[in-house]
N, CA and C of each residue as an Amber inpcrd file, in Angstrom:
protein
   177
  -8.1370000 -17.1110000  35.1820000  -6.8090000 -16.8650000  34.6780000
  -5.8210000 -17.8190000  35.3540000  -4.9490000 -18.4460000  34.5690000
  -3.9810000 -19.3860000  35.1070000  -2.8000000 -18.6580000  35.7340000
  -2.2670000 -19.2550000  36.7690000  -1.0520000 -18.7260000  37.3770000
   0.1420000 -19.4650000  36.7880000   1.2100000 -18.7410000  36.5550000
   2.4270000 -19.3490000  36.0250000   3.2370000 -19.8800000  37.1990000
   3.6630000 -21.1310000  37.1010000   4.4340000 -21.7440000  38.1780000
   5.8310000 -21.1420000  38.2420000   6.5240000 -21.4200000  39.3160000
   7.8820000 -20.9110000  39.4840000   8.7900000 -21.4720000  38.3920000
   8.6230000 -22.7490000  38.0590000   9.4270000 -23.3530000  36.9970000
   9.1650000 -22.6570000  35.6670000   7.9460000 -22.2730000  35.4020000
   7.5960000 -21.5650000  34.1710000   8.2340000 -20.1930000  34.1300000
   8.2440000 -19.5010000  35.2740000   8.8720000 -18.1800000  35.3420000
  10.3760000 -18.2890000  35.1140000  10.9890000 -19.3160000  35.7010000
  12.4250000 -19.5160000  35.5250000  12.7340000 -19.8110000  34.0590000
  11.9050000 -20.6250000  33.4260000  12.0990000 -20.9560000  32.0160000
  11.9900000 -19.7100000  31.1390000  11.0260000 -18.8600000  31.4260000
  10.8550000 -17.6230000  30.6630000  12.0650000 -16.7100000  30.8540000
  12.5400000 -16.5680000  32.0880000  13.7010000 -15.7150000  32.3760000
  14.9560000 -16.2630000  31.6910000  15.1410000 -17.5670000  31.7370000
  16.3000000 -18.1970000  31.1150000  16.2750000 -17.9990000  29.6060000
  15.1230000 -18.1460000  29.0020000  14.9720000 -17.9330000  27.5620000
  15.2840000 -16.4830000  27.2000000  14.8030000 -15.5490000  28.0000000
  15.0590000 -14.1280000  27.7540000  16.5540000 -13.8230000  27.8550000
  17.2300000 -14.4000000  28.8280000  18.6690000 -14.1760000  28.9840000
  19.4520000 -14.7610000  27.8110000  19.0620000 -15.9370000  27.3620000
  19.7440000 -16.5510000  26.2140000  19.5670000 -15.6840000  24.9730000
  18.3670000 -15.1830000  24.7460000  18.1290000 -14.3160000  23.5930000
  18.9110000 -13.0200000  23.7060000  19.0080000 -12.4720000  24.8960000
  19.7460000 -11.2290000  25.1020000  21.2240000 -11.4200000  24.7970000
  21.8150000 -12.4780000  25.3290000  23.2450000 -12.6870000  25.1440000
  23.5910000 -13.1920000  23.7460000  22.6490000 -13.7270000  23.0120000
  22.9410000 -14.1930000  21.6600000  23.0050000 -13.0340000  20.6750000
  22.5070000 -11.8630000  21.0470000  22.5240000 -10.7140000  20.1510000
  23.6740000  -9.7690000  20.4420000  24.4900000 -10.0800000  21.4410000
  25.6070000  -9.2150000  21.8020000  26.7070000  -9.3630000  20.7580000
  27.2350000  -8.2490000  20.2920000  28.2850000  -8.2620000  19.2820000
  29.6340000  -8.5750000  19.9170000  30.4830000  -9.2530000  19.1760000
  31.8340000  -9.5750000  19.6510000  32.7750000  -8.4750000  19.2100000
  32.9530000  -7.4680000  20.0470000  33.8590000  -6.3670000  19.7640000
  34.9660000  -6.4150000  20.7920000  36.2090000  -6.2650000  20.3470000
  37.3450000  -6.3500000  21.2390000  37.8750000  -4.9570000  21.5540000
  38.1330000  -4.7030000  22.8290000  38.6680000  -3.4300000  23.2670000
  40.0380000  -3.6360000  23.8800000  40.8940000  -2.6050000  23.7830000
  42.1820000  -2.6910000  24.4490000  42.0430000  -2.2170000  25.8940000
  43.1500000  -2.1220000  26.6140000  43.0880000  -1.7680000  28.0390000
  42.6340000  -0.3320000  28.2710000  42.7230000   0.5390000  27.2500000
  42.2810000   1.9330000  27.3780000  40.8210000   2.1050000  26.9970000
  40.1510000   1.0350000  26.6100000  38.7420000   1.1020000  26.2340000
  38.5210000   1.4400000  24.7700000  39.5850000   1.4910000  23.9870000
  39.4480000   1.7870000  22.5660000  39.2350000   0.4950000  21.7850000
  38.5420000   0.6260000  20.6670000  38.2650000  -0.5290000  19.8170000
  39.5320000  -0.9970000  19.1200000  39.7480000  -2.2860000  19.0890000
  40.8820000  -2.8750000  18.3760000  40.3980000  -3.2740000  16.9850000
  41.1800000  -2.9890000  15.9380000  40.7910000  -3.4160000  14.5900000
  40.6240000  -4.9360000  14.5210000  39.7170000  -5.4230000  13.6690000
  39.4580000  -6.8650000  13.5910000  40.7030000  -7.7040000  13.3360000
  41.6310000  -7.2130000  12.5120000  42.8480000  -7.9700000  12.2250000
  43.7180000  -8.1340000  13.4610000  43.8040000  -7.0730000  14.2670000
  44.5990000  -7.1480000  15.4970000  43.9300000  -8.0890000  16.5020000
  42.6050000  -8.0140000  16.6080000  41.8770000  -8.9070000  17.5200000
  42.0350000 -10.3580000  17.0750000  42.1190000 -10.5780000  15.7600000
  42.3150000 -11.9300000  15.2290000  43.6460000 -12.4930000  15.7000000
  44.6790000 -11.6560000  15.6980000  45.9920000 -12.0970000  16.1670000
  45.9600000 -12.4440000  17.6570000  45.2450000 -11.6350000  18.4360000
  45.1940000 -11.8470000  19.8840000  44.4250000 -13.1180000  20.2200000
  43.2640000 -13.3130000  19.5710000  42.4100000 -14.4510000  19.9030000
  42.8350000 -15.7370000  19.2140000  43.6180000 -15.6230000  18.1370000
  44.0630000 -16.8100000  17.4130000  43.0510000 -17.3240000  16.4100000
  42.0110000 -16.5400000  16.1130000  41.0290000 -16.9520000  15.1100000
  41.6680000 -16.9670000  13.7260000  41.0920000 -17.7580000  12.8240000
  41.5950000 -17.8290000  11.4580000  40.9070000 -16.8100000  10.5570000
  39.7960000 -16.2310000  11.0170000  39.0230000 -15.3080000  10.2090000
  38.6970000 -14.0700000  11.0380000  38.9120000 -12.8780000  10.4790000
  38.6520000 -11.6300000  11.2040000  37.2100000 -11.1490000  11.0210000
  36.4340000 -11.7940000  10.1450000  35.0590000 -11.3550000   9.9100000
  34.2150000 -11.4120000  11.1870000  34.4060000 -12.4670000  11.9950000
  33.6040000 -12.6100000  13.2060000  33.9560000 -11.5670000  14.2530000
  35.0900000 -10.9050000  14.1200000  35.5160000  -9.9070000  15.0940000
  35.1760000  -8.4930000  14.6560000  34.6610000  -8.3240000  13.4420000
  34.3150000  -7.0060000  12.9410000  33.0630000  -6.4900000  13.6240000
  33.0080000  -5.1860000  13.9590000  31.8590000  -4.6530000  14.6970000
  30.5450000  -4.7200000  13.9150000  30.5730000  -4.7270000  12.5960000
  29.3490000  -4.7710000  11.8090000  28.8330000  -6.1700000  11.5550000
  29.5390000  -7.1730000  12.0440000  29.1500000  -8.5710000  11.8050000
  27.9980000  -8.9570000  12.7040000  26.8650000  -9.3330000  12.1280000
  25.7060000  -9.7820000  12.8920000  25.2770000 -11.1440000  12.3790000
  25.1260000 -12.0820000  13.2870000  24.6740000 -13.4160000  12.8870000
  23.2200000 -13.5550000  13.1740000
């Protein structure tokens, strides 16, 4: 059985972290922890489209 080198382990961990963070949804919360509507978040962030800020949006 082959042993995985340290560089291989780091590569696997880095790949796992990238996959984990790429699936995180972009949801905006206010200071009280409540969800902000996509239109309001669009105004705050300066985006031109509120679709990317909607909680149901998955890429």
